Residue, then its C-alpha position, 0 to 999 in steps of 0.5 A: m250552766t254550760d258544763p255537760v256533766l253538771r247539766r245532767l246532774w242538775p238539780l240535785g248535783p252529784w251527791p245523791l249519786l256519790l254517797p250511795a255509791a261510796a256505800i255500795a263500794a264500802a259494803a262489798v269490800l268489808a263483806t268480802t274481807a274474810m274471803r280475802s284472807w283465805p290462803y287460796q281462792e276458788w273462782v266458783r265462790t268469787s263468782a257467786e259473790f257477785h250475787q251474793q253481796n246484793a244483800f246489802a248493794g241491792p237495798i242501798a241502790a234501790a233506796a237511792a233510786t227511790y229518793y232519786a225519783g222522788r225528788l226529780t219526778r214529782p209533777d208539781r216540781v218546776f223541772a218535772l212539769p207533766s207538760a214538759p217535752r221530756a216528761g216520761r221516757d226521756s227523764a226515766r231514761r236519763h235518771l236510770g242511766l246515771l243510777a245504773v252506771t254509777f251504782t254498777l261501777a261502785y259495785l265493781v269497785g267494791m268487788a275488785p279487791l276479792t277479784a284481784v286476790t282470786v286472779e293471784h291465789a286461785e289454783h284453777g279454773g276462772p270466772d264463771p260469767l253467768p253468776i256474775a251476770t246474775g249479780l249485776l242484773g239483780l243489782w239493776a233490778s233493784i235499781a229499777v224497783g226502787y225508782l219505780i217506788g219513788v216515781v209512784g210514791r211521789g216523794a224521797l220519804w219512801a227511800p227507807i221503806s224502799f230499802v226495808a222492802v227490797f232488803a226483805v225480798v233480796v234475803l228471802g233466799t237465805g231461808g231455803d231453796t223455795f225462792s232461790a230462783l227468784v232473789p239474788v242471794l242464795h242460802v248456800a254458796p257453791a264450792a269446787g266440784r258443785v257448781e250452780a246449775l245452768p238451768f237455774t242460773v239462766y232462769r235467774v238471769a232472765f228473770f232479774l232482766l225482766v223485773a228490771v225491764a218491767a219496772v222500768v216500763a211501768a215507771t215510764a207509764v206512770l210518768r206519762r200519766h202524770r200528764t193526764r193526771h190519771r191513776p197509775v194502776r193500769a201503768m202497773a200491768p207490766l209487772l204482771v209478766p215477772v209475777v207469772l214467770a215466778v210462779p213455776a219456780v215457787v211451785s216447783t223449785p229448780a235444782l240449785f246446783a249441779v256436779e261439775q263436769d270434767v273435774q280435774r283431780v291431783c293425786r299422789t300415793q304416799r306410804g301405800i295410800e292414794h291421796c286425791v284433791h280437787a285441782a282447785h285445791r292442789s296446794r293442800l295435797p301436801v297438808m293432807e298427806q302430812a296429816t295423814a301420815a301424822v295418824l298413821t305414825a301414831y297408829g302404827d303403819d299397819t292398818s290392815g288396808r282400812v285406809r287405802r284412799v283419802y280424798d277431798e270431798s270436792l271430788r265426791w259428787a263427780t266420783a258418785v256420778d262416774d261410778a253410777a255411769s260404770g255401774n259399779t256404785e261401790a268402786h269408792q266405798d273405801v275412800v276416806w273423805v276429807a273436807v277441804q275448804p279455803m275458809s279453813p287454813t288447816d284444812h285437813t288435821g287427820r280427823e277423818v282417818a283418826w275417827l275411822l281407825a279408832g272406831a269413832t266413825a262406827c260408833a257414830a253410825r250406830s244407834d245402840t251404842t252407850d255414851e261410855e263406848r262413844a267416849l272412848t273412840v273420841e278419846l282414841a281418835l284425838w290421841l291419834q290426831n295428836g300424834g300419840r299425845a294423850a291429854s294431861s287428864g282423862p282415860l288415856s293419860g297414864i298409858a304409855p304410847h307403845a302399850l296403847r298402840d298395841w291394845m288398839s291393834a289387838h282390839r280392832t274388831g271391838l273398836d270397829t263394833c264399838v263394844l269397848t269402854a275405858a275399863d277395857l283399856p290396859g292397866 
């Protein structure tokens, strides 16, 4: 066996590495298919996907590492005898090096399509290295833990157990904030305007790195003890270090997100109304303006100052911080906040503006309204959203658009206080 590559892969050959690597790459590609179809991308979301996709990549890598260790490190194997000079540190380093390099490359290949789409379609910013590092270190921690399970279990049959165990741990964060600092996958992803908090991310980087190192040290110690046939209990001592580090994060859950600093916004005034979006959503500004204009056309341009500013929801957190710093917390009370997200191609249909003008927003904020009162405001809001076109059936179907427009103008106070029903509509 003169080929150095074959010699390095002996005696199992390449398939125990290539098959799980293909599964890791395929899982990442498939899981990000929907994101790649979005009309525009956000770097903050793409960067976070590098740790979110550990939900599948981590368990696959852990199971493959368990299989690899179970096949190659049993002390009764002729190529893994305890008396062999490479038993222990050298063999663990060689195995883990192959596993880490192969699976990391596979993971990066799987994330490459989403990254390429983001490079082309992102409208602001760039990749965030810390969340990306969190994902890679989470993958390495899964590999190291899986390898340790295989070394301790001394058999490849532990691979399914390793998969289930690591999957259960990796997705703990999807249930809430409690364990989010200790696992790669978060229950909610960051977005433009709200990014992963720096202390939280730094802690996760340190913790995953420590888990990986502790598992490698423990696995090496177990392999060394194969020579003396001692029980590997004392070799597990390095695992106490990440356990101790995990306690503060569970007792006092750190803040997952922070307000984005130095937020850039794109603003424009049309028909006397200021529209602003996050710079990452600049292509949505015309969409927002057109939707607002359609609602105003249906309602009539005279809104009596009720709609002055329509802002992207992504600006809300930074705006609140700026208002608090200036001492004027009511500076943006008149803003209509609109959810602008890349997974929603239409982004803005004028819903929020329509609900405000129809009184539906006021009704939703009160607890003493009747079903009839709430139903009327919703019907009026839908009528405004549809550009003054009523449904074929319903309380508004027989009313001429100009008559309904005049009625809404005359009953603004009643709509704002949510005291009108369908019986009050013009005959």
